[in-house]
mmCIF file as Biopython writes it, N, C-alpha, C and O atoms, coordinates in Angstrom:
data_model
#
loop_
_atom_site.group_PDB
_atom_site.id
_atom_site.type_symbol
_atom_site.label_atom_id
_atom_site.label_alt_id
_atom_site.label_comp_id
_atom_site.label_asym_id
_atom_site.label_entity_id
_atom_site.label_seq_id
_atom_site.pdbx_PDB_ins_code
_atom_site.Cartn_x
_atom_site.Cartn_y
_atom_site.Cartn_z
_atom_site.occupancy
_atom_site.B_iso_or_equiv
_atom_site.auth_seq_id
_atom_site.auth_asym_id
_atom_site.pdbx_PDB_model_num
ATOM 1   N N  . UNK A ? 1  ? -0.300  6.034   11.705  1.0 0.0 1  A 1 
ATOM 2   C CA . UNK A ? 1  ? 0.559   5.017   11.203  1.0 0.0 1  A 1 
ATOM 3   C C  . UNK A ? 1  ? 0.720   5.436   9.830   1.0 0.0 1  A 1 
ATOM 4   O O  . UNK A ? 1  ? -0.178  5.634   9.012   1.0 0.0 1  A 1 
ATOM 5   N N  . UNK A ? 2  ? 2.280   5.576   9.632   1.0 0.0 2  A 1 
ATOM 6   C CA . UNK A ? 2  ? 2.528   5.918   8.203   1.0 0.0 2  A 1 
ATOM 7   C C  . UNK A ? 2  ? 3.064   4.642   7.304   1.0 0.0 2  A 1 
ATOM 8   O O  . UNK A ? 2  ? 3.969   3.921   7.723   1.0 0.0 2  A 1 
ATOM 9   N N  . UNK A ? 3  ? 2.465   4.444   6.112   1.0 0.0 3  A 1 
ATOM 10  C CA . UNK A ? 3  ? 3.040   3.231   5.538   1.0 0.0 3  A 1 
ATOM 11  C C  . UNK A ? 3  ? 4.143   3.447   4.523   1.0 0.0 3  A 1 
ATOM 12  O O  . UNK A ? 3  ? 4.010   4.361   3.710   1.0 0.0 3  A 1 
ATOM 13  N N  . UNK A ? 4  ? 5.265   2.649   4.505   1.0 0.0 4  A 1 
ATOM 14  C CA . UNK A ? 4  ? 6.094   2.721   3.764   1.0 0.0 4  A 1 
ATOM 15  C C  . UNK A ? 4  ? 6.191   1.535   2.669   1.0 0.0 4  A 1 
ATOM 16  O O  . UNK A ? 4  ? 5.461   0.547   2.756   1.0 0.0 4  A 1 
ATOM 17  N N  . UNK A ? 5  ? 7.163   1.700   1.604   1.0 0.0 5  A 1 
ATOM 18  C CA . UNK A ? 5  ? 7.310   0.783   0.459   1.0 0.0 5  A 1 
ATOM 19  C C  . UNK A ? 5  ? 7.479   -0.706  1.217   1.0 0.0 5  A 1 
ATOM 20  O O  . UNK A ? 5  ? 6.862   -1.735  0.936   1.0 0.0 5  A 1 
ATOM 21  N N  . UNK A ? 6  ? 8.385   -0.540  2.147   1.0 0.0 6  A 1 
ATOM 22  C CA . UNK A ? 6  ? 8.897   -1.943  2.764   1.0 0.0 6  A 1 
ATOM 23  C C  . UNK A ? 6  ? 7.500   -2.588  3.551   1.0 0.0 6  A 1 
ATOM 24  O O  . UNK A ? 6  ? 7.625   -3.768  3.876   1.0 0.0 6  A 1 
ATOM 25  N N  . UNK A ? 7  ? 6.369   -2.026  3.841   1.0 0.0 7  A 1 
ATOM 26  C CA . UNK A ? 7  ? 5.241   -2.568  4.367   1.0 0.0 7  A 1 
ATOM 27  C C  . UNK A ? 7  ? 4.736   -3.390  3.284   1.0 0.0 7  A 1 
ATOM 28  O O  . UNK A ? 7  ? 4.231   -4.469  3.593   1.0 0.0 7  A 1 
ATOM 29  N N  . UNK A ? 8  ? 4.798   -3.012  1.926   1.0 0.0 8  A 1 
ATOM 30  C CA . UNK A ? 8  ? 4.193   -3.838  0.755   1.0 0.0 8  A 1 
ATOM 31  C C  . UNK A ? 8  ? 5.153   -4.839  0.346   1.0 0.0 8  A 1 
ATOM 32  O O  . UNK A ? 8  ? 4.595   -5.837  -0.109  1.0 0.0 8  A 1 
ATOM 33  N N  . UNK A ? 9  ? 6.369   -4.895  0.360   1.0 0.0 9  A 1 
ATOM 34  C CA . UNK A ? 9  ? 7.314   -5.710  0.186   1.0 0.0 9  A 1 
ATOM 35  C C  . UNK A ? 9  ? 7.068   -6.906  1.105   1.0 0.0 9  A 1 
ATOM 36  O O  . UNK A ? 9  ? 7.269   -8.038  0.665   1.0 0.0 9  A 1 
ATOM 37  N N  . UNK A ? 10 ? 6.663   -6.726  2.303   1.0 0.0 10 A 1 
ATOM 38  C CA . UNK A ? 10 ? 6.269   -7.692  3.447   1.0 0.0 10 A 1 
ATOM 39  C C  . UNK A ? 10 ? 5.025   -8.134  3.630   1.0 0.0 10 A 1 
ATOM 40  O O  . UNK A ? 10 ? 4.838   -9.188  4.238   1.0 0.0 10 A 1 
ATOM 41  N N  . UNK A ? 11 ? 4.079   -7.458  3.174   1.0 0.0 11 A 1 
ATOM 42  C CA . UNK A ? 11 ? 2.688   -7.952  3.042   1.0 0.0 11 A 1 
ATOM 43  C C  . UNK A ? 11 ? 2.337   -9.137  2.337   1.0 0.0 11 A 1 
ATOM 44  O O  . UNK A ? 11 ? 2.539   -9.291  1.133   1.0 0.0 11 A 1 
ATOM 45  N N  . UNK A ? 12 ? 1.845   -9.920  3.044   1.0 0.0 12 A 1 
ATOM 46  C CA . UNK A ? 12 ? 1.227   -11.312 2.361   1.0 0.0 12 A 1 
ATOM 47  C C  . UNK A ? 12 ? 0.828   -11.189 1.039   1.0 0.0 12 A 1 
ATOM 48  O O  . UNK A ? 12 ? -0.135  -10.472 0.765   1.0 0.0 12 A 1 
ATOM 49  N N  . UNK A ? 13 ? 1.499   -11.852 0.099   1.0 0.0 13 A 1 
ATOM 50  C CA . UNK A ? 13 ? 1.069   -11.892 -1.334  1.0 0.0 13 A 1 
ATOM 51  C C  . UNK A ? 13 ? 1.714   -10.627 -2.046  1.0 0.0 13 A 1 
ATOM 52  O O  . UNK A ? 13 ? 1.818   -10.709 -3.270  1.0 0.0 13 A 1 
ATOM 53  N N  . UNK A ? 14 ? 2.094   -9.639  -1.519  1.0 0.0 14 A 1 
ATOM 54  C CA . UNK A ? 14 ? 2.622   -8.523  -2.255  1.0 0.0 14 A 1 
ATOM 55  C C  . UNK A ? 14 ? 3.938   -8.708  -2.802  1.0 0.0 14 A 1 
ATOM 56  O O  . UNK A ? 14 ? 4.217   -8.200  -3.888  1.0 0.0 14 A 1 
ATOM 57  N N  . UNK A ? 15 ? 4.718   -9.345  -2.196  1.0 0.0 15 A 1 
ATOM 58  C CA . UNK A ? 15 ? 6.287   -9.675  -2.624  1.0 0.0 15 A 1 
ATOM 59  C C  . UNK A ? 15 ? 6.002   -10.263 -4.006  1.0 0.0 15 A 1 
ATOM 60  O O  . UNK A ? 15 ? 6.410   -9.824  -5.082  1.0 0.0 15 A 1 
ATOM 61  N N  . UNK A ? 16 ? 5.222   -11.345 -3.787  1.0 0.0 16 A 1 
ATOM 62  C CA . UNK A ? 16 ? 5.129   -12.171 -5.281  1.0 0.0 16 A 1 
ATOM 63  C C  . UNK A ? 16 ? 4.526   -11.279 -6.452  1.0 0.0 16 A 1 
ATOM 64  O O  . UNK A ? 16 ? 4.949   -11.451 -7.595  1.0 0.0 16 A 1 
ATOM 65  N N  . UNK A ? 17 ? 3.576   -10.358 -6.196  1.0 0.0 17 A 1 
ATOM 66  C CA . UNK A ? 17 ? 3.096   -9.564  -7.003  1.0 0.0 17 A 1 
ATOM 67  C C  . UNK A ? 17 ? 3.918   -8.617  -7.681  1.0 0.0 17 A 1 
ATOM 68  O O  . UNK A ? 17 ? 3.914   -8.389  -8.891  1.0 0.0 17 A 1 
ATOM 69  N N  . UNK A ? 18 ? 4.797   -7.951  -6.586  1.0 0.0 18 A 1 
ATOM 70  C CA . UNK A ? 18 ? 5.809   -6.765  -6.984  1.0 0.0 18 A 1 
ATOM 71  C C  . UNK A ? 18 ? 6.737   -7.503  -7.888  1.0 0.0 18 A 1 
ATOM 72  O O  . UNK A ? 18 ? 6.975   -6.986  -8.979  1.0 0.0 18 A 1 
ATOM 73  N N  . UNK A ? 19 ? 7.352   -8.763  -7.551  1.0 0.0 19 A 1 
ATOM 74  C CA . UNK A ? 19 ? 8.043   -9.527  -8.320  1.0 0.0 19 A 1 
ATOM 75  C C  . UNK A ? 19 ? 7.666   -9.813  -9.744  1.0 0.0 19 A 1 
ATOM 76  O O  . UNK A ? 19 ? 8.460   -9.767  -10.684 1.0 0.0 19 A 1 
ATOM 77  N N  . UNK A ? 20 ? 6.511   -10.083 -9.819  1.0 0.0 20 A 1 
ATOM 78  C CA . UNK A ? 20 ? 5.864   -10.467 -11.155 1.0 0.0 20 A 1 
ATOM 79  C C  . UNK A ? 20 ? 5.643   -9.202  -12.044 1.0 0.0 20 A 1 
ATOM 80  O O  . UNK A ? 20 ? 5.794   -9.345  -13.257 1.0 0.0 20 A 1 
ATOM 81  N N  . UNK A ? 21 ? 5.264   -7.855  -11.503 1.0 0.0 21 A 1 
ATOM 82  C CA . UNK A ? 21 ? 4.997   -6.732  -12.000 1.0 0.0 21 A 1 
ATOM 83  C C  . UNK A ? 21 ? 6.330   -6.273  -12.442 1.0 0.0 21 A 1 
ATOM 84  O O  . UNK A ? 21 ? 6.436   -5.694  -13.523 1.0 0.0 21 A 1 
ATOM 85  N N  . UNK A ? 22 ? 7.561   -6.532  -11.537 1.0 0.0 22 A 1 
ATOM 86  C CA . UNK A ? 22 ? 8.722   -6.154  -12.046 1.0 0.0 22 A 1 
ATOM 87  C C  . UNK A ? 22 ? 9.195   -6.805  -13.484 1.0 0.0 22 A 1 
ATOM 88  O O  . UNK A ? 22 ? 9.577   -6.142  -14.449 1.0 0.0 22 A 1 
ATOM 89  N N  . UNK A ? 23 ? 9.099   -8.134  -13.431 1.0 0.0 23 A 1 
ATOM 90  C CA . UNK A ? 23 ? 9.206   -8.655  -14.747 1.0 0.0 23 A 1 
ATOM 91  C C  . UNK A ? 23 ? 8.360   -8.252  -15.969 1.0 0.0 23 A 1 
ATOM 92  O O  . UNK A ? 23 ? 8.896   -8.215  -17.077 1.0 0.0 23 A 1 
ATOM 93  N N  . UNK A ? 24 ? 7.103   -7.960  -15.818 1.0 0.0 24 A 1 
ATOM 94  C CA . UNK A ? 24 ? 6.506   -7.503  -16.997 1.0 0.0 24 A 1 
ATOM 95  C C  . UNK A ? 24 ? 6.390   -6.038  -17.396 1.0 0.0 24 A 1 
ATOM 96  O O  . UNK A ? 24 ? 6.233   -5.627  -18.545 1.0 0.0 24 A 1 
ATOM 97  N N  . UNK A ? 25 ? 6.508   -5.176  -16.087 1.0 0.0 25 A 1 
ATOM 98  C CA . UNK A ? 25 ? 6.326   -3.756  -16.766 1.0 0.0 25 A 1 
ATOM 99  C C  . UNK A ? 25 ? 7.765   -3.084  -16.293 1.0 0.0 25 A 1 
ATOM 100 O O  . UNK A ? 25 ? 8.021   -1.927  -16.629 1.0 0.0 25 A 1 
ATOM 101 N N  . UNK A ? 26 ? 8.595   -3.782  -15.579 1.0 0.0 26 A 1 
ATOM 102 C CA . UNK A ? 26 ? 9.980   -3.261  -15.290 1.0 0.0 26 A 1 
ATOM 103 C C  . UNK A ? 26 ? 9.787   -2.676  -13.969 1.0 0.0 26 A 1 
ATOM 104 O O  . UNK A ? 26 ? 8.776   -2.288  -13.383 1.0 0.0 26 A 1 
ATOM 105 N N  . UNK A ? 27 ? 11.094  -2.718  -13.635 1.0 0.0 27 A 1 
ATOM 106 C CA . UNK A ? 27 ? 11.195  -2.109  -11.771 1.0 0.0 27 A 1 
ATOM 107 C C  . UNK A ? 27 ? 10.997  -0.785  -11.645 1.0 0.0 27 A 1 
ATOM 108 O O  . UNK A ? 27 ? 10.633  -0.326  -10.563 1.0 0.0 27 A 1 
ATOM 109 N N  . UNK A ? 28 ? 11.247  0.151   -12.924 1.0 0.0 28 A 1 
ATOM 110 C CA . UNK A ? 28 ? 11.006  1.507   -12.496 1.0 0.0 28 A 1 
ATOM 111 C C  . UNK A ? 28 ? 9.649   1.791   -12.508 1.0 0.0 28 A 1 
ATOM 112 O O  . UNK A ? 28 ? 9.252   2.632   -11.703 1.0 0.0 28 A 1 
ATOM 113 N N  . UNK A ? 29 ? 8.731   1.177   -13.376 1.0 0.0 29 A 1 
ATOM 114 C CA . UNK A ? 29 ? 7.345   1.214   -13.385 1.0 0.0 29 A 1 
ATOM 115 C C  . UNK A ? 29 ? 6.665   0.708   -12.117 1.0 0.0 29 A 1 
ATOM 116 O O  . UNK A ? 29 ? 5.725   1.289   -11.577 1.0 0.0 29 A 1 
ATOM 117 N N  . UNK A ? 30 ? 7.221   -0.426  -11.689 1.0 0.0 30 A 1 
ATOM 118 C CA . UNK A ? 30 ? 6.765   -1.115  -10.404 1.0 0.0 30 A 1 
ATOM 119 C C  . UNK A ? 30 ? 7.068   -0.356  -9.311  1.0 0.0 30 A 1 
ATOM 120 O O  . UNK A ? 30 ? 6.212   -0.311  -8.428  1.0 0.0 30 A 1 
ATOM 121 N N  . UNK A ? 31 ? 8.252   0.353   -9.137  1.0 0.0 31 A 1 
ATOM 122 C CA . UNK A ? 31 ? 8.611   1.264   -8.072  1.0 0.0 31 A 1 
ATOM 123 C C  . UNK A ? 31 ? 7.654   2.422   -8.134  1.0 0.0 31 A 1 
ATOM 124 O O  . UNK A ? 31 ? 7.118   2.725   -7.068  1.0 0.0 31 A 1 
ATOM 125 N N  . UNK A ? 32 ? 7.323   3.185   -9.307  1.0 0.0 32 A 1 
ATOM 126 C CA . UNK A ? 32 ? 6.538   4.408   -9.473  1.0 0.0 32 A 1 
ATOM 127 C C  . UNK A ? 32 ? 5.137   3.843   -8.976  1.0 0.0 32 A 1 
ATOM 128 O O  . UNK A ? 32 ? 4.499   4.503   -8.157  1.0 0.0 32 A 1 
ATOM 129 N N  . UNK A ? 33 ? 4.663   2.679   -9.437  1.0 0.0 33 A 1 
ATOM 130 C CA . UNK A ? 33 ? 3.435   2.198   -8.888  1.0 0.0 33 A 1 
ATOM 131 C C  . UNK A ? 33 ? 3.295   2.155   -7.652  1.0 0.0 33 A 1 
ATOM 132 O O  . UNK A ? 33 ? 2.231   2.575   -7.196  1.0 0.0 33 A 1 
ATOM 133 N N  . UNK A ? 34 ? 4.392   1.601   -6.678  1.0 0.0 34 A 1 
ATOM 134 C CA . UNK A ? 34 ? 4.405   1.266   -5.282  1.0 0.0 34 A 1 
ATOM 135 C C  . UNK A ? 34 ? 4.470   2.741   -4.642  1.0 0.0 34 A 1 
ATOM 136 O O  . UNK A ? 34 ? 3.741   2.955   -3.674  1.0 0.0 34 A 1 
ATOM 137 N N  . UNK A ? 35 ? 5.250   3.709   -5.095  1.0 0.0 35 A 1 
ATOM 138 C CA . UNK A ? 35 ? 5.234   5.034   -4.555  1.0 0.0 35 A 1 
ATOM 139 C C  . UNK A ? 35 ? 3.924   5.549   -4.298  1.0 0.0 35 A 1 
ATOM 140 O O  . UNK A ? 35 ? 3.475   5.834   -3.188  1.0 0.0 35 A 1 
ATOM 141 N N  . UNK A ? 36 ? 3.271   5.660   -5.533  1.0 0.0 36 A 1 
ATOM 142 C CA . UNK A ? 36 ? 1.759   6.147   -5.787  1.0 0.0 36 A 1 
ATOM 143 C C  . UNK A ? 36 ? 0.894   5.518   -4.786  1.0 0.0 36 A 1 
ATOM 144 O O  . UNK A ? 36 ? 0.129   6.207   -4.112  1.0 0.0 36 A 1 
ATOM 145 N N  . UNK A ? 37 ? 0.969   4.316   -4.658  1.0 0.0 37 A 1 
ATOM 146 C CA . UNK A ? 37 ? 0.174   3.382   -3.742  1.0 0.0 37 A 1 
ATOM 147 C C  . UNK A ? 37 ? 0.546   3.886   -2.361  1.0 0.0 37 A 1 
ATOM 148 O O  . UNK A ? 37 ? -0.431  4.267   -1.716  1.0 0.0 37 A 1 
ATOM 149 N N  . UNK A ? 38 ? 1.760   3.985   -1.725  1.0 0.0 38 A 1 
ATOM 150 C CA . UNK A ? 38 ? 2.007   4.282   -0.499  1.0 0.0 38 A 1 
ATOM 151 C C  . UNK A ? 38 ? 1.410   5.805   -0.229  1.0 0.0 38 A 1 
ATOM 152 O O  . UNK A ? 38 ? 0.860   6.091   0.834   1.0 0.0 38 A 1 
ATOM 153 N N  . UNK A ? 39 ? 1.582   6.746   -1.311  1.0 0.0 39 A 1 
ATOM 154 C CA . UNK A ? 39 ? 0.946   8.129   -1.116  1.0 0.0 39 A 1 
ATOM 155 C C  . UNK A ? 39 ? -0.399  7.987   -0.994  1.0 0.0 39 A 1 
ATOM 156 O O  . UNK A ? 39 ? -0.957  8.507   -0.028  1.0 0.0 39 A 1 
ATOM 157 N N  . UNK A ? 40 ? -1.006  7.389   -1.784  1.0 0.0 40 A 1 
ATOM 158 C CA . UNK A ? 40 ? -2.567  7.173   -1.523  1.0 0.0 40 A 1 
ATOM 159 C C  . UNK A ? 40 ? -2.978  6.660   -0.281  1.0 0.0 40 A 1 
ATOM 160 O O  . UNK A ? 40 ? -3.947  7.154   0.295   1.0 0.0 40 A 1 
ATOM 161 N N  . UNK A ? 41 ? -2.355  5.739   0.182   1.0 0.0 41 A 1 
ATOM 162 C CA . UNK A ? 41 ? -2.723  4.829   1.368   1.0 0.0 41 A 1 
ATOM 163 C C  . UNK A ? 41 ? -2.515  5.945   2.493   1.0 0.0 41 A 1 
ATOM 164 O O  . UNK A ? 41 ? -3.397  6.177   3.319   1.0 0.0 41 A 1 
ATOM 165 N N  . UNK A ? 42 ? -1.430  6.546   2.474   1.0 0.0 42 A 1 
ATOM 166 C CA . UNK A ? 42 ? -1.170  7.659   3.588   1.0 0.0 42 A 1 
ATOM 167 C C  . UNK A ? 42 ? -1.989  8.823   3.753   1.0 0.0 42 A 1 
ATOM 168 O O  . UNK A ? 42 ? -2.139  9.524   4.754   1.0 0.0 42 A 1 
ATOM 169 N N  . UNK A ? 43 ? -2.609  8.939   2.358   1.0 0.0 43 A 1 
ATOM 170 C CA . UNK A ? 43 ? -3.596  10.017  2.418   1.0 0.0 43 A 1 
ATOM 171 C C  . UNK A ? 43 ? -4.990  9.749   2.891   1.0 0.0 43 A 1 
ATOM 172 O O  . UNK A ? 43 ? -5.703  10.612  3.403   1.0 0.0 43 A 1 
ATOM 173 N N  . UNK A ? 44 ? -5.351  8.462   2.683   1.0 0.0 44 A 1 
ATOM 174 C CA . UNK A ? 44 ? -6.440  7.604   3.404   1.0 0.0 44 A 1 
ATOM 175 C C  . UNK A ? 44 ? -6.389  7.751   4.753   1.0 0.0 44 A 1 
ATOM 176 O O  . UNK A ? 44 ? -7.320  8.177   5.436   1.0 0.0 44 A 1 
ATOM 177 N N  . UNK A ? 45 ? -5.199  7.368   5.199   1.0 0.0 45 A 1 
ATOM 178 C CA . UNK A ? 45 ? -4.842  7.170   6.714   1.0 0.0 45 A 1 
ATOM 179 C C  . UNK A ? 45 ? -5.173  8.610   7.387   1.0 0.0 45 A 1 
ATOM 180 O O  . UNK A ? 45 ? -5.834  8.673   8.424   1.0 0.0 45 A 1 
ATOM 181 N N  . UNK A ? 46 ? -4.751  9.579   6.835   1.0 0.0 46 A 1 
ATOM 182 C CA . UNK A ? 46 ? -4.639  11.135  7.323   1.0 0.0 46 A 1 
ATOM 183 C C  . UNK A ? 46 ? -6.175  11.205  6.989   1.0 0.0 46 A 1 
ATOM 184 O O  . UNK A ? 46 ? -6.838  11.186  8.027   1.0 0.0 46 A 1 
ATOM 185 N N  . UNK A ? 47 ? -6.802  11.267  6.048   1.0 0.0 47 A 1 
ATOM 186 C CA . UNK A ? 47 ? -8.292  11.453  5.917   1.0 0.0 47 A 1 
ATOM 187 C C  . UNK A ? 47 ? -9.295  10.857  6.925   1.0 0.0 47 A 1 
ATOM 188 O O  . UNK A ? 47 ? -10.349 11.421  7.219   1.0 0.0 47 A 1 
ATOM 189 N N  . UNK A ? 48 ? -8.918  9.751   7.400   1.0 0.0 48 A 1 
ATOM 190 C CA . UNK A ? 48 ? -9.803  8.861   8.342   1.0 0.0 48 A 1 
ATOM 191 C C  . UNK A ? 48 ? -9.064  8.808   9.616   1.0 0.0 48 A 1 
ATOM 192 O O  . UNK A ? 48 ? -9.307  7.819   10.309  1.0 0.0 48 A 1 
ATOM 193 N N  . UNK A ? 49 ? -8.289  9.584   10.032  1.0 0.0 49 A 1 
ATOM 194 C CA . UNK A ? 49 ? -7.544  9.671   11.182  1.0 0.0 49 A 1 
ATOM 195 C C  . UNK A ? 49 ? -8.393  9.739   12.315  1.0 0.0 49 A 1 
ATOM 196 O O  . UNK A ? 49 ? -7.765  9.702   13.372  1.0 0.0 49 A 1 
ATOM 197 N N  . UNK A ? 50 ? -9.601  9.824   12.424  1.0 0.0 50 A 1 
ATOM 198 C CA . UNK A ? 50 ? -10.477 10.213  13.538  1.0 0.0 50 A 1 
ATOM 199 C C  . UNK A ? 50 ? -11.230 8.799   13.854  1.0 0.0 50 A 1 
ATOM 200 O O  . UNK A ? 50 ? -11.973 8.689   14.829  1.0 0.0 50 A 1 
ATOM 201 N N  . UNK A ? 51 ? -11.003 7.842   13.045  1.0 0.0 51 A 1 
ATOM 202 C CA . UNK A ? 51 ? -11.571 6.491   13.507  1.0 0.0 51 A 1 
ATOM 203 C C  . UNK A ? 51 ? -11.127 6.118   14.788  1.0 0.0 51 A 1 
ATOM 204 O O  . UNK A ? 51 ? -10.173 6.652   15.353  1.0 0.0 51 A 1 
ATOM 205 N N  . UNK A ? 52 ? -11.908 5.076   15.318  1.0 0.0 52 A 1 
ATOM 206 C CA . UNK A ? 52 ? -11.455 4.514   16.774  1.0 0.0 52 A 1 
ATOM 207 C C  . UNK A ? 52 ? -10.125 3.839   16.526  1.0 0.0 52 A 1 
ATOM 208 O O  . UNK A ? 52 ? -9.689  3.800   15.375  1.0 0.0 52 A 1 
ATOM 209 N N  . UNK A ? 53 ? -9.467  3.318   17.506  1.0 0.0 53 A 1 
ATOM 210 C CA . UNK A ? 53 ? -8.159  2.705   17.407  1.0 0.0 53 A 1 
ATOM 211 C C  . UNK A ? 53 ? -8.368  1.386   16.826  1.0 0.0 53 A 1 
ATOM 212 O O  . UNK A ? 53 ? -7.635  1.007   15.912  1.0 0.0 53 A 1 
ATOM 213 N N  . UNK A ? 54 ? -9.485  0.515   17.367  1.0 0.0 54 A 1 
ATOM 214 C CA . UNK A ? 54 ? -9.829  -0.780  16.663  1.0 0.0 54 A 1 
ATOM 215 C C  . UNK A ? 54 ? -10.099 -0.650  15.157  1.0 0.0 54 A 1 
ATOM 216 O O  . UNK A ? 54 ? -9.692  -1.521  14.388  1.0 0.0 54 A 1 
ATOM 217 N N  . UNK A ? 55 ? -10.860 0.552   14.672  1.0 0.0 55 A 1 
ATOM 218 C CA . UNK A ? 55 ? -10.994 0.704   13.393  1.0 0.0 55 A 1 
ATOM 219 C C  . UNK A ? 55 ? -9.781  0.884   12.473  1.0 0.0 55 A 1 
ATOM 220 O O  . UNK A ? 55 ? -9.534  0.405   11.366  1.0 0.0 55 A 1 
ATOM 221 N N  . UNK A ? 56 ? -9.147  1.663   13.216  1.0 0.0 56 A 1 
ATOM 222 C CA . UNK A ? 56 ? -7.699  2.051   12.627  1.0 0.0 56 A 1 
ATOM 223 C C  . UNK A ? 56 ? -6.845  0.900   12.396  1.0 0.0 56 A 1 
ATOM 224 O O  . UNK A ? 56 ? -6.064  0.980   11.448  1.0 0.0 56 A 1 
ATOM 225 N N  . UNK A ? 57 ? -6.855  0.104   12.924  1.0 0.0 57 A 1 
ATOM 226 C CA . UNK A ? 57 ? -5.738  -1.144  13.054  1.0 0.0 57 A 1 
ATOM 227 C C  . UNK A ? 57 ? -6.508  -2.127  11.789  1.0 0.0 57 A 1 
ATOM 228 O O  . UNK A ? 57 ? -5.728  -2.743  11.063  1.0 0.0 57 A 1 
ATOM 229 N N  . UNK A ? 58 ? -7.615  -2.238  11.590  1.0 0.0 58 A 1 
ATOM 230 C CA . UNK A ? 58 ? -8.174  -2.747  10.500  1.0 0.0 58 A 1 
ATOM 231 C C  . UNK A ? 58 ? -7.917  -2.096  9.193   1.0 0.0 58 A 1 
ATOM 232 O O  . UNK A ? 58 ? -7.387  -2.633  8.221   1.0 0.0 58 A 1 
ATOM 233 N N  . UNK A ? 59 ? -8.364  -0.844  9.280   1.0 0.0 59 A 1 
ATOM 234 C CA . UNK A ? 59 ? -8.331  0.086   7.990   1.0 0.0 59 A 1 
ATOM 235 C C  . UNK A ? 59 ? -6.729  0.382   7.827   1.0 0.0 59 A 1 
ATOM 236 O O  . UNK A ? 59 ? -6.366  0.331   6.652   1.0 0.0 59 A 1 
ATOM 237 N N  . UNK A ? 60 ? -5.927  0.615   8.566   1.0 0.0 60 A 1 
ATOM 238 C CA . UNK A ? 60 ? -4.658  1.119   8.198   1.0 0.0 60 A 1 
ATOM 239 C C  . UNK A ? 60 ? -3.838  -0.237  7.845   1.0 0.0 60 A 1 
ATOM 240 O O  . UNK A ? 60 ? -3.196  -0.320  6.798   1.0 0.0 60 A 1 
ATOM 241 N N  . UNK A ? 61 ? -3.879  -0.898  8.436   1.0 0.0 61 A 1 
ATOM 242 C CA . UNK A ? 61 ? -3.051  -2.173  8.017   1.0 0.0 61 A 1 
ATOM 243 C C  . UNK A ? 61 ? -3.687  -3.287  7.031   1.0 0.0 61 A 1 
ATOM 244 O O  . UNK A ? 61 ? -2.956  -4.181  6.603   1.0 0.0 61 A 1 
ATOM 245 N N  . UNK A ? 62 ? -4.921  -3.233  6.710   1.0 0.0 62 A 1 
ATOM 246 C CA . UNK A ? 62 ? -5.509  -3.946  5.670   1.0 0.0 62 A 1 
ATOM 247 C C  . UNK A ? 62 ? -6.061  -3.563  4.607   1.0 0.0 62 A 1 
ATOM 248 O O  . UNK A ? 62 ? -5.623  -3.806  3.483   1.0 0.0 62 A 1 
ATOM 249 N N  . UNK A ? 63 ? -7.285  -2.797  4.909   1.0 0.0 63 A 1 
ATOM 250 C CA . UNK A ? 63 ? -8.080  -2.275  3.700   1.0 0.0 63 A 1 
ATOM 251 C C  . UNK A ? 63 ? -7.308  -1.210  2.988   1.0 0.0 63 A 1 
ATOM 252 O O  . UNK A ? 63 ? -7.025  -1.357  1.799   1.0 0.0 63 A 1 
ATOM 253 N N  . UNK A ? 64 ? -6.963  -0.172  3.641   1.0 0.0 64 A 1 
ATOM 254 C CA . UNK A ? 64 ? -6.264  1.021   2.955   1.0 0.0 64 A 1 
ATOM 255 C C  . UNK A ? 64 ? -4.876  0.617   2.264   1.0 0.0 64 A 1 
ATOM 256 O O  . UNK A ? 64 ? -4.568  1.367   1.338   1.0 0.0 64 A 1 
ATOM 257 N N  . UNK A ? 65 ? -4.129  -0.250  2.491   1.0 0.0 65 A 1 
ATOM 258 C CA . UNK A ? 65 ? -2.938  -0.668  1.620   1.0 0.0 65 A 1 
ATOM 259 C C  . UNK A ? 65 ? -3.405  -1.434  0.373   1.0 0.0 65 A 1 
ATOM 260 O O  . UNK A ? 65 ? -2.871  -1.352  -0.733  1.0 0.0 65 A 1 
ATOM 261 N N  . UNK A ? 66 ? -4.399  -2.139  0.667   1.0 0.0 66 A 1 
ATOM 262 C CA . UNK A ? 66 ? -4.773  -2.955  -0.647  1.0 0.0 66 A 1 
ATOM 263 C C  . UNK A ? 66 ? -5.506  -2.271  -1.462  1.0 0.0 66 A 1 
ATOM 264 O O  . UNK A ? 66 ? -5.392  -2.458  -2.673  1.0 0.0 66 A 1 
ATOM 265 N N  . UNK A ? 67 ? -6.318  -1.430  -0.998  1.0 0.0 67 A 1 
ATOM 266 C CA . UNK A ? 67 ? -7.252  -0.451  -2.085  1.0 0.0 67 A 1 
ATOM 267 C C  . UNK A ? 67 ? -6.220  0.622   -2.542  1.0 0.0 67 A 1 
ATOM 268 O O  . UNK A ? 67 ? -6.476  1.060   -3.664  1.0 0.0 67 A 1 
ATOM 269 N N  . UNK A ? 68 ? -5.247  1.088   -2.018  1.0 0.0 68 A 1 
ATOM 270 C CA . UNK A ? 68 ? -4.413  2.195   -2.584  1.0 0.0 68 A 1 
ATOM 271 C C  . UNK A ? 68 ? -3.769  1.339   -3.777  1.0 0.0 68 A 1 
ATOM 272 O O  . UNK A ? 68 ? -3.699  1.902   -4.870  1.0 0.0 68 A 1 
ATOM 273 N N  . UNK A ? 69 ? -3.314  0.086   -3.668  1.0 0.0 69 A 1 
ATOM 274 C CA . UNK A ? 69 ? -2.386  -0.369  -4.622  1.0 0.0 69 A 1 
ATOM 275 C C  . UNK A ? 69 ? -3.445  -0.893  -5.552  1.0 0.0 69 A 1 
ATOM 276 O O  . UNK A ? 69 ? -2.930  -1.005  -6.664  1.0 0.0 69 A 1 
ATOM 277 N N  . UNK A ? 70 ? -4.443  -1.184  -5.565  1.0 0.0 70 A 1 
ATOM 278 C CA . UNK A ? 70 ? -5.526  -1.670  -6.402  1.0 0.0 70 A 1 
ATOM 279 C C  . UNK A ? 70 ? -5.911  -0.229  -7.513  1.0 0.0 70 A 1 
ATOM 280 O O  . UNK A ? 70 ? -6.085  -0.303  -8.729  1.0 0.0 70 A 1 
ATOM 281 N N  . UNK A ? 71 ? -5.962  0.854   -6.772  1.0 0.0 71 A 1 
ATOM 282 C CA . UNK A ? 71 ? -6.471  1.807   -7.389  1.0 0.0 71 A 1 
ATOM 283 C C  . UNK A ? 71 ? -5.389  2.793   -8.025  1.0 0.0 71 A 1 
ATOM 284 O O  . UNK A ? 71 ? -5.566  3.897   -8.540  1.0 0.0 71 A 1 
ATOM 285 N N  . UNK A ? 72 ? -4.375  2.162   -7.859  1.0 0.0 72 A 1 
ATOM 286 C CA . UNK A ? 72 ? -3.076  3.085   -8.438  1.0 0.0 72 A 1 
ATOM 287 C C  . UNK A ? 72 ? -2.800  2.082   -9.566  1.0 0.0 72 A 1 
ATOM 288 O O  . UNK A ? 72 ? -1.879  2.281   -10.358 1.0 0.0 72 A 1 
#
């Protein structure tokens, strides 16, 4: 599964966070942060592609997107 920016925009709580970040640091910086998080998340998904399907559902949809955003 490849994560795209739209995933974050629809992910619970992130739309609010992205709006607030846009107000505080600007839309360009927020967009750059989001692009970096998407790249990191997809890198994690690729690195751990051998997980079971059950584990992938949890990691690719929940853990990796949130961790990538926090670490970026």
